[in-house]
C-alpha positions in Angstrom: 171.2 -189.7 144.6 173.5 -186.8 143.8 172.2 -183.2 143.7 172.7 -183.0 140.0 170.6 -186.2 139.5 167.9 -184.9 141.8 167.7 -181.7 139.9 167.5 -183.6 136.6 164.7 -185.9 138.0 162.7 -183.0 139.3 162.9 -181.2 135.9 161.9 -184.4 134.1 158.8 -184.7 136.4 158.0 -181.0 136.0 158.2 -181.1 132.2 156.1 -184.3 131.9 153.5 -183.0 134.4 153.1 -179.9 132.2 152.3 -182.2 129.2 149.6 -184.0 131.2 148.0 -180.9 132.6 148.0 -179.2 129.2 146.0 -182.1 127.8 143.3 -181.5 130.4 142.6 -178.1 128.8 141.2 -175.0 130.5 141.2 -175.5 134.3 143.5 -178.4 134.2 145.5 -177.4 137.3 142.3 -177.0 139.3 141.0 -180.4 138.2 144.2 -182.1 139.1 144.3 -180.3 142.5 140.7 -181.4 143.3 141.4 -185.0 142.3 144.5 -185.2 144.5 143.0 -183.2 147.4 145.6 -180.4 147.3 145.4 -176.7 146.7 145.5 -175.4 143.2 148.3 -173.0 144.2 150.3 -176.1 145.2 150.0 -177.6 141.8 151.0 -174.2 140.3 154.1 -174.3 142.4 155.0 -177.8 141.2 155.2 -176.3 137.7 157.5 -173.4 138.7 160.8 -173.4 136.8 164.0 -174.2 138.8 165.1 -171.4 141.0 161.8 -169.6 141.2 160.8 -168.5 144.7 158.1 -170.7 146.2 158.8 -173.6 143.9 157.7 -177.1 145.2 159.4 -180.3 144.3 157.5 -183.4 143.1 158.1 -186.1 145.5 158.1 -189.8 144.6 154.8 -190.3 146.4 153.2 -187.3 144.6 154.6 -188.5 141.3 152.9 -191.9 141.7 149.6 -190.3 142.7 149.7 -188.1 139.6 150.5 -191.1 137.4 147.6 -193.0 138.8 145.2 -190.1 138.2 146.3 -189.8 134.5 146.4 -193.6 134.0 150.0 -193.6 132.8 152.6 -196.2 133.6 154.2 -196.0 137.0 157.5 -194.2 136.6 156.5 -192.3 133.5 157.0 -189.0 135.2 160.6 -190.2 136.0 161.4 -190.8 132.3 160.1 -194.3 131.7 158.2 -195.0 128.5 154.9 -196.8 128.1 155.3 -200.5 127.6 152.9 -203.3 126.6 152.2 -206.2 124.3 151.2 -204.1 121.4 153.7 -202.4 119.1 154.5 -198.7 119.6 153.1 -196.6 116.8 154.3 -193.2 118.0 156.6 -191.5 120.5 155.1 -191.0 124.0 155.0 -187.2 123.7 153.1 -187.4 120.4 150.5 -189.8 122.0 150.0 -187.5 125.0 149.5 -184.4 122.9 146.5 -186.1 121.3 142.9 -185.9 122.6 140.3 -188.5 121.8 136.4 -188.3 121.9 134.3 -189.8 124.7 131.5 -191.8 123.1 128.2 -193.3 124.0 127.5 -197.0 123.4 125.8 -196.7 120.1 126.1 -198.3 116.7 127.4 -198.2 114.1 130.9 -197.4 115.4 132.2 -196.0 112.2 135.0 -193.4 112.2 132.6 -190.7 111.1 129.9 -191.7 113.6 132.5 -191.7 116.4 133.2 -188.1 116.0 129.8 -186.8 114.9 128.4 -184.5 117.6 131.2 -185.4 120.1 132.1 -182.5 122.4 134.0 -184.2 125.2 137.6 -185.2 124.6 140.3 -186.7 126.9 144.0 -187.1 126.5 145.2 -190.3 124.8 147.7 -191.2 127.6 149.1 -194.2 125.7 150.3 -194.8 122.2 147.3 -195.3 119.9 145.9 -194.3 116.5 143.9 -191.2 115.7 140.9 -193.6 115.4 140.9 -194.5 119.1 138.2 -193.3 121.5 137.1 -193.4 125.1 134.0 -195.3 126.4 132.4 -195.1 129.8 132.1 -198.5 131.6 128.4 -199.1 132.1 128.3 -201.9 134.7 130.6 -204.0 137.0 130.9 -207.0 134.7 134.7 -206.3 134.4 135.1 -205.6 138.1 135.4 -207.8 141.1 138.5 -209.9 140.4 142.0 -210.0 141.9 143.5 -208.5 138.7 142.8 -205.2 136.9 139.3 -204.0 137.6 137.2 -201.7 135.5 134.3 -200.5 137.7 131.2 -198.7 136.6 132.1 -195.1 135.9 135.6 -195.8 134.7 136.7 -194.7 131.2 138.3 -197.1 128.9 140.5 -196.2 125.9 139.6 -198.4 122.9 141.7 -199.0 119.8 139.4 -200.1 116.9 140.4 -203.2 114.9 140.2 -201.0 111.8 143.3 -199.1 113.1 145.4 -202.1 112.0 145.2 -204.6 114.8 145.7 -207.9 113.0 145.4 -210.4 115.9 144.2 -210.7 119.4 146.2 -211.9 122.4 144.6 -214.0 125.0 143.9 -211.7 127.9 143.1 -208.7 125.8 140.2 -206.6 127.0 137.9 -206.0 124.1 134.7 -204.3 122.9 132.6 -206.8 120.9 129.2 -206.9 119.1 126.9 -209.9 119.0 126.7 -211.0 115.4 122.9 -211.3 115.3 122.1 -208.1 117.2 123.3 -204.6 118.0 124.4 -205.6 121.5 127.8 -204.3 122.6 129.8 -205.8 125.4 133.1 -205.2 127.3 134.9 -208.5 128.1 138.2 -210.2 128.4 139.2 -212.3 125.3 140.6 -215.7 126.4 141.9 -218.6 124.3 141.7 -222.0 126.0 142.3 -225.5 124.4 141.8 -224.2 120.9 138.6 -222.3 121.7 138.0 -218.5 122.0 135.9 -217.1 124.8 134.7 -213.8 126.2 134.8 -213.6 129.9 133.9 -211.0 132.6 135.8 -210.4 135.8 132.8 -210.4 138.0 132.3 -213.7 139.8 129.4 -215.7 138.2 129.5 -213.7 135.0 128.6 -216.2 132.1 131.3 -217.2 129.6 130.4 -216.3 126.0 131.5 -218.0 122.8 133.7 -215.5 121.0 132.6 -217.0 117.6 129.2 -215.5 118.1 130.7 -212.0 118.4 132.6 -209.5 116.2 135.5 -207.8 118.0 135.3 -204.1 117.4 138.3 -202.9 119.4 140.9 -203.6 122.0 141.1 -201.7 125.3 144.5 -200.1 125.7 144.1 -198.4 129.1 141.6 -197.0 131.6 141.0 -193.8 133.6 139.5 -194.9 136.9 137.1 -192.7 138.9 
């Protein structure tokens, strides 16, 4: 890689890291440093503008660690955009500038109820509507498989169906409510042989009939502990 390309890549990583840290709010640099096991002063030096004495470059390994912490796509700091099955509603920078509430598992999940009394907010990280919200994973039902795991303590970003999602894709991770109760669950939506099911990732987790549940939202991403 030529020096000019290296400088451009470093500046891209620095500018995008600034966006991510800004979304953490007060103490963002310190929180990132603690999560990565590095000094807060080191994070500060990563943000120095080009040419400033003491500036540190963001290596490929460090970029990947930062992306993992913020739950953004691998390569995002290098200029790649978020990709996925669902249509992009906004530019990446607009999505990242947005913060969304962390909610408890209560009903009803109306837009007004979602934000009533909510004091904790986290960055959106992926393209989503202003109606989206974060939920804490309560158990290990969606953990324990060879694929993507969502262990207890992780945070999941949920896009409500009311935001304009018109259909589900087999494999979507969803929040659903049992039709005859207030029970809420986090499962994987699966279509097999003309039938719809809700399945967990944990071995031995019972398969549920999706017809007995109302899908409230689709999980767009996760922030792992």
